[in-house]
KOLDREN-870399 format. One record per residue (C-alpha): residue number from 0; x, y negated, z negated. Coordinates in steps of 0.05 Angstrom, whole numbers. Layout:
<sites>
i	xx	yy	zz
NUM	X	Y	Z
...
</sites>
This chain:
<sites>
i	xx	yy	zz
0	1923	532	-1046
1	1911	548	-974
2	1861	596	-989
3	1821	549	-1030
4	1825	497	-974
5	1802	552	-924
6	1741	572	-973
7	1726	498	-982
8	1721	486	-902
9	1681	548	-893
10	1629	522	-944
11	1623	456	-912
12	1612	483	-845
13	1560	533	-869
14	1526	474	-901
15	1523	429	-840
16	1497	486	-802
17	1440	498	-850
18	1420	428	-856
19	1425	422	-779
20	1378	479	-773
21	1332	454	-824
22	1328	388	-792
23	1313	423	-723
24	1256	459	-755
25	1221	400	-786
26	1228	366	-713
27	1191	423	-685
28	1139	422	-741
29	1132	349	-726
30	1123	358	-650
31	1074	416	-663
32	1037	369	-706
33	1035	314	-656
34	1013	367	-599
35	955	392	-639
36	928	317	-652
37	938	309	-579
38	897	372	-561
39	845	356	-603
40	836	286	-575
41	837	310	-504
42	780	361	-524
43	741	309	-553
44	744	274	-494
45	726	333	-451
46	663	346	-492
47	637	273	-488
48	646	274	-410
49	613	339	-407
50	553	311	-448
51	549	252	-411
52	543	298	-346
53	491	343	-373
54	424	318	-350
55	355	333	-384
56	316	374	-323
57	249	406	-328
58	204	434	-271
59	127	412	-286
60	77	456	-248
61	12	426	-229
62	-47	448	-186
63	-43	394	-132
64	-107	408	-96
65	-147	415	-157
66	-120	345	-178
67	-107	317	-118
68	-150	258	-119
69	-131	223	-188
70	-61	242	-169
71	-65	202	-99
72	-89	141	-138
73	-21	136	-174
74	26	108	-117
75	-24	58	-101
76	-30	29	-171
77	7	-44	-179
78	63	-47	-230
79	22	-94	-266
80	-22	-38	-291
81	41	-1	-316
82	67	-67	-352
83	99	-42	-416
84	136	19	-384
85	176	27	-314
86	146	83	-268
87	165	50	-201
88	126	63	-138
89	181	98	-106
90	181	151	-162
91	110	158	-163
92	108	174	-91
93	166	224	-92
94	125	262	-149
95	70	265	-108
96	100	290	-43
97	138	341	-88
98	72	362	-119
99	34	369	-51
100	92	409	-21
101	106	455	-82
102	53	446	-134
103	110	421	-180
104	164	364	-194
105	224	355	-234
106	218	313	-296
107	284	282	-311
108	264	239	-368
109	265	279	-433
110	242	229	-485
111	205	177	-439
112	143	208	-409
113	102	265	-419
114	34	288	-385
115	-17	300	-444
116	-76	315	-402
117	-95	322	-331
118	-164	331	-299
119	-191	318	-229
120	-208	252	-253
121	-167	234	-311
122	-89	233	-327
123	-59	215	-396
124	20	203	-402
125	55	192	-466
126	100	138	-464
127	155	105	-503
128	109	65	-553
129	43	97	-542
130	-4	126	-481
131	-16	106	-411
132	-81	134	-383
133	-119	126	-312
134	-190	146	-298
135	-226	161	-229
136	-297	143	-220
137	-327	166	-152
138	-368	122	-108
139	-360	162	-45
140	-312	201	-9
141	-245	169	-9
142	-281	112	-50
143	-270	102	-125
144	-267	53	-183
145	-199	61	-218
146	-190	36	-295
147	-122	45	-328
148	-103	31	-402
149	-37	18	-428
150	-41	33	-501
151	22	6	-537
152	27	-23	-603
153	-36	-50	-625
154	-73	-68	-560
155	-98	-43	-501
156	-83	-69	-436
157	-146	-54	-389
158	-144	-60	-314
159	-191	-43	-263
160	-189	-32	-189
161	-231	-13	-129
162	-195	35	-87
163	-223	55	-13
164	-177	99	29
165	-105	67	17
166	-131	-2	-3
167	-134	-26	-73
168	-162	-85	-102
169	-161	-112	-174
170	-236	-124	-201
171	-262	-154	-264
172	-260	-110	-325
173	-310	-154	-366
174	-362	-141	-304
175	-349	-67	-303
176	-352	-51	-378
177	-365	-114	-412
178	-322	-170	-448
179	-343	-153	-518
180	-359	-81	-537
181	-366	-102	-608
182	-433	-138	-593
183	-464	-77	-574
184	-457	-50	-637
185	-472	-109	-676
186	-544	-109	-714
187	-534	-175	-753
188	-508	-240	-723
189	-488	-266	-793
190	-418	-295	-798
191	-402	-241	-850
192	-421	-188	-808
193	-385	-219	-746
194	-315	-222	-788
195	-318	-151	-801
196	-293	-143	-723
197	-247	-186	-685
198	-255	-190	-614
199	-192	-219	-603
200	-154	-158	-629
201	-169	-107	-580
202	-129	-55	-617
203	-191	-53	-668
204	-229	-13	-612
205	-211	57	-580
206	-232	70	-513
207	-243	144	-487
208	-242	141	-417
209	-233	215	-402
210	-308	233	-382
211	-323	228	-309
212	-387	183	-327
213	-384	164	-389
214	-341	113	-432
215	-340	113	-507
216	-316	53	-540
217	-305	62	-622
218	-282	18	-677
219	-242	57	-732
220	-257	-3	-779
221	-327	4	-788
222	-364	58	-823
223	-435	76	-839
224	-429	69	-915
225	-402	2	-916
226	-427	-29	-856
227	-492	-2	-839
228	-525	-71	-856
229	-487	-100	-800
230	-479	-51	-749
231	-521	1	-707
232	-463	41	-711
233	-387	45	-701
234	-388	75	-628
235	-420	53	-566
236	-431	96	-502
237	-433	68	-432
238	-451	106	-367
239	-426	95	-296
240	-478	67	-249
241	-440	82	-178
242	-497	36	-146
243	-485	-27	-181
244	-411	-11	-187
245	-417	-22	-271
246	-426	19	-335
247	-488	9	-367
248	-503	18	-440
249	-534	84	-464
250	-533	89	-540
251	-496	69	-606
252	-477	123	-658
253	-435	127	-721
254	-371	165	-712
255	-332	202	-770
256	-261	185	-760
257	-240	229	-818
</sites>
């Protein structure tokens, strides 16, 4: 009988030991799972902070001496000439200092601006919703007419300035290039023909201001096949007259937009 009690007692002790070991293993597994989740959370948090710290930076090389006249105008322009996007005067001045010293500057805004075209008289910059341009027309040494065009959405925001030395003054765009370019294209003054284009919708016209002496203004909505009875053409050319500080009519023509 004593032997049976001893065997039974030994069995119960062994069973209790197994249960205790299994519970401990489960606890360790549970702790291990929790530790894995915590580690993942820390890793994710670290990754987010790393991404936040990482900033876009690209060195843009430009021949400053070759383009110094158009570049030198940029810091003088009032903020109203860049109304739809923020390019602060201080940023323009800093860019110019860097270019003058090193023929390069560091661009830190990857998706906001990009210089599409640069010549000694013209700069075109890609902005959030369109393009912005500045054009230089020389009157004399350190004396210019400057035209800016902020092209966003469906319109053109055109501004004109006279710059002499470091002094800049706004001038009338209408006196410079004309208020209604469509009038120069119109051959028939009937209401039917006039209704084809709307002078209030400046987005109907495309202004090419890249040439140092010629401006072209074209209308995509007018074509020779359908509108030749109403219009002389769908594009008008104007030439800079530096003596009168204005652009004079040269000719009209038909442009193929396809």
